[in-house]
KEMI-73346 format. One record per residue: residue in one letter; x, y, z of N, C-alpha, C, O in turn. Coordinates in pm, whole numbers, padded with zeros to 5 digits, always signed. Example, Ala and Ser with C-alpha at 12.3 -4.5 7.8 and 13.67 -1.06 7.14 Angstrom:
KEMI-73346
A+01319-00569+00780+01230-00450+00780+01320-00330+00780+01424-00332+00846;S+01285-00225+00708+01367-00106+00714+01290+00003+00787+01341+00114+00804;
This chain:
KEMI-73346
X+07721+07625+10787+07853+07569+10771+07956+07681+10776+07944+07782+10706;X+08059+07662+10859+08165+07760+10872+08284+07721+10785+08313+07602+10766;X+08353+07821+10731+08471+07789+10650+08579+07724+10738+08593+07756+10856;X+08652+07633+10680+08758+07564+10754+08876+07659+10779+08892+07757+10707;X+08958+07630+10882+09078+07711+10905+09168+07715+10781+09229+07818+10752;X+09178+07603+10708+09259+07601+10587+09206+07700+10484+09282+07777+10426;X+09074+07698+10462+09013+07790+10365+09037+07934+10408+09075+08018+10326;X+09014+07964+10535+09036+08101+10585+09182+08143+10566+09210+08257+10529;X+09274+08049+10594+09416+08081+10578+09449+08117+10434+09527+08208+10408;X+09389+08046+10341+09416+08073+10200+09356+08207+10157+09413+08276+10072;X+09243+08244+10213+09181+08372+10182+09266+08489+10235+09278+08593+10170;X+09324+08471+10353+09413+08574+10406+09531+08597+10313+09575+08710+10292;X+09581+08489+10257+09695+08500+10165+09655+08569+10036+09736+08642+09977;X+09533+08549+09992+09487+08617+09871+09495+08769+09890+09539+08841+09801;X+09454+08817+10007+09463+08960+10036+09610+09003+10047+09648+09108+09997;X+09691+08920+10113+09834+08950+10126+09900+08960+09989+09989+09042+09968;X+09857+08876+09897+09911+08878+09761+09894+09017+09699+09985+09069+09635;X+09778+09076+09719+09754+09211+09665+09855+09312+09718+09907+09393+09641;X+09882+09307+09847+09979+09400+09905+10121+09369+09857+10199+09461+09833;X+10154+09242+09843+10286+09205+09794+10308+09252+09651+10413+09308+09619;X+10210+09230+09564+10223+09272+09425+10235+09424+09414+10311+09476+09333;X+10160+09492+09496+10164+09637+09497+10298+09690+09547+10348+09790+09496;X+10356+09623+09645+10475+09675+09713+10590+09707+09619+10648+09816+09628;X+10625+09617+09531+10743+09639+09449+10714+09715+09320+10801+09727+09234;X+10592+09767+09308+10565+09857+09197+10589+10002+09239+10576+10094+09158;X+10624+10021+09366+10664+10153+09414+10815+10166+09406+10887+10067+09416;X+10862+10285+09387+11006+10312+09388+11050+10353+09529+11160+10320+09573;X+10961+10425+09599+10996+10477+09730+11000+10364+09834+10903+10290+09850;X+11113+10352+09902+11137+10247+10001+11028+10242+10107+10983+10134+10143;X+10985+10356+10157+10885+10358+10265+10750+10304+10220+10680+10239+10299;X+10712+10329+10098+10585+10274+10047+10594+10123+10032+10498+10051+10062;X+10709+10077+09987+10731+09932+09977+10713+09869+10114+10643+09769+10129;X+10775+09928+10214+10772+09873+10350+10631+09875+10409+10592+09779+10475;X+10555+09981+10387+10418+09986+10440+10333+09871+10387+10258+09809+10462;X+10345+09842+10258+10271+09729+10201+10316+09598+10263+10234+09510+10290;X+10445+09585+10287+10499+09461+10342+10456+09440+10488+10440+09325+10531;X+10436+09546+10563+10387+09534+10702+10249+09468+10702+10224+09373+10776;X+10160+09519+10619+10024+09464+10612+10029+09317+10568+09962+09232+10625;X+10109+09291+10466+10121+09155+10415+10172+09059+10524+10119+08949+10538;X+10273+09100+10600+10328+09014+10705+10224+08978+10811+10220+08865+10858;X+10142+09074+10847+10038+09047+10948+09937+08944+10896+09895+08855+10970;X+09900+08957+10771+09807+08860+10710+09872+08722+10698+09807+08621+10723;X+09997+08720+10662+10069+08593+10649+10085+08526+10785+10071+08404+10796;X+10113+08604+10888+10125+08548+11023+09994+08480+11064+09995+08370+11118;X+09882+08546+11038+09752+08487+11070+09731+08358+10991+09678+08261+11045;X+09771+08357+10866+09757+08239+10782+09836+08122+10839+09784+08012+10851;X+09962+08146+10876+10043+08038+10931+09990+07993+11067+10000+07875+11102;X+09933+08086+11144+09871+08048+11271+09755+07952+11249+09743+07852+11320;X+09671+07981+11151+09560+07893+11118+09607+07756+11071+09538+07656+11091;X+09724+07751+11008+09778+07624+10958+09860+07550+11062+09901+07436+11039;X+09885+07614+11178+09960+07549+11285+10111+07549+11266+10181+07470+11329;X+10162+07637+11182+10307+07649+11161+10360+07761+11251+10364+07877+11212;X+10400+07721+11373+10438+07820+11475+10562+07899+11440+10566+08020+11462;X+10664+07835+11385+10786+07909+11352+10755+08015+11247+10793+08132+11263;X+10688+07976+11140+10655+08071+11034+10565+08183+11085+10582+08299+11047;X+10469+08150+11172+10382+08252+11228+10463+08351+11311+10448+08473+11296;X+10549+08299+11399+10631+08386+11483+10724+08474+11402+10741+08592+11432;X+10783+08416+11298+10874+08494+11214+10800+08596+11128+10855+08703+11100;X+10677+08567+11087+10598+08665+11012+10557+08782+11102+10559+08897+11059;X+10521+08751+11227+10490+08860+11322+10615+08944+11349+10609+09067+11352;X+10727+08876+11369+10853+08946+11390+10886+09032+11268+10936+09143+11282;X+10858+08980+11148+10884+09057+11025+10802+09185+11021+10851+09289+10978;X+10678+09178+11066+10595+09299+11068+10657+09403+11161+10665+09521+11126;X+10700+09361+11279+10765+09452+11374+10896+09503+11314+10929+09621+11326;X+10970+09414+11251+11097+09450+11187+11074+09556+11079+11150+09652+11070;X+10971+09539+10997+10943+09638+10894+10905+09772+10955+10941+09877+10902;X+10832+09770+11066+10799+09895+11136+10927+09964+11181+10944+10084+11162;X+11018+09887+11241+11146+09945+11286+11227+09996+11167+11284+10106+11173;X+11232+09918+11059+11314+09958+10945+11253+10075+10868+11321+10141+10789;X+11126+10100+10890+11062+10218+10831+11126+10344+10888+11138+10446+10820;X+11169+10335+11015+11224+10449+11086+11377+10454+11088+11435+10561+11104;X+11442+10339+11071+11588+10336+11079+11644+10225+10991+11578+10123+10968;X+11765+10246+10944+11837+10140+10872+11963+10103+10950+12057+10046+10893;X+11965+10134+11079+12083+10107+11162+12115+09958+11165+12027+09875+11188;X+12240+09926+11142+12284+09786+11139+12274+09720+11276+12258+09599+11285;X+12282+09798+11383+12266+09738+11516+12123+09691+11537+12100+09587+11599;X+12027+09765+11486+11887+09723+11496+11866+09599+11409+11795+09506+11448;X+11928+09598+11292+11920+09480+11205+11974+09357+11279+11913+09251+11272;X+12086+09371+11347+12146+09259+11420+12051+09207+11528+12043+09086+11550;X+11981+09297+11596+11884+09256+11698+11774+09170+11635+11733+09069+11692;X+11725+09211+11519+11619+09135+11453+11669+09002+11397+11593+08905+11395;X+11793+08996+11353+11848+08867+11310+11857+08773+11430+11820+08656+11420;X+11906+08825+11542+11914+08743+11664+11774+08699+11708+11756+08584+11750;X+11677+08788+11699+11540+08753+11737+11483+08645+11645+11412+08556+11691;X+11515+08651+11515+11467+08549+11421+11526+08412+11456+11456+08311+11454;X+11654+08410+11488+11718+08285+11526+11655+08232+11656+11634+08111+11669;X+11626+08321+11750+11564+08280+11876+11424+08223+11853+11389+08119+11910;X+11344+08289+11770+11209+08239+11741+11218+08101+11676+11144+08010+11714;X+11308+08086+11580+11323+07957+11513+11369+07849+11611+11323+07735+11604;X+11459+07883+11700+11509+07785+11797+11401+07745+11897+11387+07628+11931;X+11324+07844+11943+11219+07817+12042+11101+07738+11985+11030+07670+12059;X+11080+07748+11855+10967+07680+11792+11014+07571+11697+10938+07524+11613;X+11138+07531+11709+11201+07440+11614+11117+07315+11588+11070+07248+11680;X+11099+07287+11457+11023+07171+11415+11080+07117+11284+11005+07087+11191;X+11212+07105+11277+11276+07045+11161+11308+07142+11048+11329+07262+11070;X+11311+07087+10930+11354+07159+10809+11274+07287+10786+11331+07389+10747;X+11144+07283+10810+11063+07403+10787+11109+07518+10876+11109+07633+10833;X+11147+07488+10998+11196+07593+11088+11327+07653+11037+11347+07774+11043;X+11414+07567+10986+11543+07615+10933+11520+07703+10810+11578+07811+10799;X+11435+07657+10719+11405+07737+10599+11342+07871+10637+11379+07975+10582;X+11247+07868+10729+11182+07992+10772+11284+08089+10832+11278+08210+10807;X+11376+08038+10910+11478+08122+10972+11569+08184+10866+11600+08303+10872;X+11612+08104+10769+11698+08156+10661+11624+08264+10582+11681+08369+10551;X+11499+08237+10549+11418+08337+10478+11404+08465+10559+11411+08575+10504;X+11384+08449+10690+11371+08566+10778+11500+08646+10785+11496+08769+10789;X+11613+08578+10786+11741+08649+10792+11762+08732+10665+11800+08848+10672;X+11738+08671+10547+11750+08748+10423+11650+08865+10421+11683+08975+10377;X+11529+08840+10469+11429+08946+10476+11471+09058+10569+11444+09176+10542;X+11536+09021+10678+11584+09122+10772+11693+09208+10708+11690+09331+10719;X+11786+09144+10642+11891+09220+10573+11828+09316+10472+11868+09432+10462;X+11729+09266+10396+11661+09350+10298+11593+09470+10364+11601+09582+10314;X+11528+09446+10477+11453+09551+10544+11539+09669+10585+11492+09783+10591;X+11664+09642+10615+11752+09748+10665+11845+09804+10559+11939+09877+10590;X+11819+09771+10433+11895+09830+10323+11848+09973+10303+11728+10001+10305;X+11942+10063+10283+11906+10204+10264+11849+10230+10125+11764+10319+10108;X+11894+10155+10028+11851+10175+09889+11756+10065+09846+11772+09949+09885;X+11658+10101+09766+11559+10002+09722+11621+09893+09636+11572+09780+09635;X+11729+09923+09562+11791+09822+09477+11844+09706+09561+11820+09590+09528;X+11915+09737+09668+11967+09632+09757+11853+09562+09831+11859+09441+09854;X+11751+09637+09867+11633+09578+09930+11575+09473+09836+11544+09361+09878;X+11559+09508+09710+11501+09416+09612+11585+09289+09597+11531+09178+09595;X+11716+09305+09585+11804+09189+09565+11800+09093+09684+11795+08972+09667;X+11802+09148+09805+11794+09063+09924+11657+08999+09938+11645+08886+09985;X+11552+09071+09897+11418+09013+09901+11404+08901+09799+11325+08808+09820;X+11478+08907+09689+11477+08796+09593+11526+08668+09660+11468+08561+09641;X+11632+08680+09738+11685+08563+09809+11585+08515+09914+11556+08396+09923;X+11531+08608+09992+11434+08572+10097+11312+08504+10037+11266+08402+10087;X+11260+08560+09930+11140+08507+09866+11164+08367+09811+11076+08281+09820;X+11281+08345+09756+11312+08211+09703+11311+08106+09813+11261+07995+09793;X+11366+08141+09929+11367+08047+10041+11225+08026+10094+11186+07912+10122;X+11147+08133+10107+11009+08120+10155+10923+08042+10057+10832+07970+10098;X+10950+08056+09928+10877+07978+09828+10898+07829+09852+10804+07750+09849;X+11022+07791+09875+11054+07652+09906+10984+07608+10034+10925+07500+10038;X+10991+07691+10138+10926+07662+10266+10777+07637+10246+10723+07537+10294;X+10711+07727+10176+10566+07718+10162+10523+07597+10080+10417+07539+10105;X+10604+07560+09982+10574+07436+09907+10582+07316+09999+10493+07230+09997;X+10687+07309+10079+10704+07197+10172+10603+07198+10286+10570+07093+10341;X+10553+07317+10322+10459+07332+10433+10315+07300+10393+10227+07297+10478;X+10292+07276+10266+10155+07247+10221+10067+07370+10226+09950+07362+10262;X+10124+07484+10189+10051+07610+10189+10047+07662+10045+10127+07747+10008;X+09954+07610+09964+09954+07644+09821+09934+07792+09791+10000+07846+09702;X+09846+07858+09862+09825+08000+09835+09948+08080+09875+09983+08177+09808;X+10014+08041+09984+10136+08111+10026+10249+08087+09925+10329+08176+09900;X+10256+07966+09869+10356+07938+09765+10328+08024+09641+10420+08081+09583;X+10201+08031+09602+10163+08117+09490+10199+08262+09520+10250+08334+09434;X+10172+08305+09642+10202+08441+09682+10351+08469+09665+10389+08573+09609;X+10436+08379+09711+10580+08399+09699+10623+08401+09553+10709+08480+09514;X+10563+08316+09471+10596+08315+09328+10555+08447+09263+10630+08502+09182;X+10438+08498+09299+10393+08626+09246+10477+08742+09299+10508+08836+09227;X+10515+08733+09428+10599+08834+09490+10734+08838+09420+10787+08946+09390;X+10789+08721+09393+10915+08711+09322+10902+08775+09183+10989+08850+09141;X+10794+08744+09114+10769+08801+08981+10752+08951+08986+10807+09023+08902;X+10678+09000+09084+10656+09143+09099+10787+09215+09128+10815+09321+09073;X+10867+09157+09215+10996+09215+09249+11085+09220+09125+11149+09322+09098;X+11089+09111+09049+11169+09108+08926+11119+09212+08824+11199+09278+08759;X+10986+09225+08812+10930+09325+08722+10970+09466+08765+11012+09547+08683;X+10956+09494+08894+10995+09626+08945+11143+09651+08925+11184+09761+08887;X+11225+09549+08951+11370+09563+08932+11399+09593+08785+11480+09680+08754;X+11334+09521+08696+11353+09545+08553+11312+09688+08517+11385+09759+08448;X+11195+09729+08563+11144+09864+08530+11238+09973+08577+11263+10070+08504;X+11291+09958+08699+11371+10066+08757+11519+10056+08727+11589+10157+08734;X+11571+09937+08695+11716+09922+08683+11764+09864+08551+11876+09894+08511;X+11686+09784+08483+11733+09723+08358+11682+09799+08236+11760+09831+08146;X+11555+09828+08233+11495+09895+08118+11555+10032+08096+11569+10078+07983;X+11591+10096+08206+11645+10232+08198+11796+10235+08179+11855+10342+08169;X+11859+10118+08173+12004+10113+08157+12045+10192+08033+11988+10177+07925;X+12144+10275+08051+12194+10355+07939+12120+10488+07921+12164+10573+07844;X+12008+10505+07990+11935+10631+07979+11986+10726+08088+12027+10680+08195;X+11984+10856+08064+12025+10952+08168+11939+10935+08293+11816+10926+08284;X+12002+10931+08408+11930+10917+08534+11885+10777+08561+11804+10756+08652;X+11933+10679+08486+11892+10539+08504+11929+10489+08642+12039+10512+08691;X+11833+10419+08703+11856+10357+08833+11854+10452+08949+11887+10412+09061;X+11815+10576+08928+11812+10671+09039+11675+10681+09099+11655+10756+09194;
């Protein structure tokens, strides 16, 4: 007996969850991005197995976007990736899920090209919230759990680096 595509998709997300949780426990922007590249590739495969073409295309685009943003934070490159996200969503349009995926991708793109990790975190909070809604509506329970954990990990990292240290010398640096 072979595992079903649904089961395999959920297992891919379990591995992606590990990379997502790890990502925001780093302070260095480049380490955060490296974890997110791996996670995006696993998520793309998961959505492919579930037949969600827009989400799969946008997750693959996100992996490429993170590779680009690892090397540059140029706003012109960011604009190209926003346009590409809109194009992927338009070409694979399938209703509300496509719109949500596109909005999540746009926030994720803005986050990817932030020079400072604090702004990256805040924009990823918005992106993650939209993707959480998408994944609940898409019937992807492990992906919804992943987004909830990612949101929690990001909030924990934000607290550790920016709230807990408030008032201390060198806080938030």
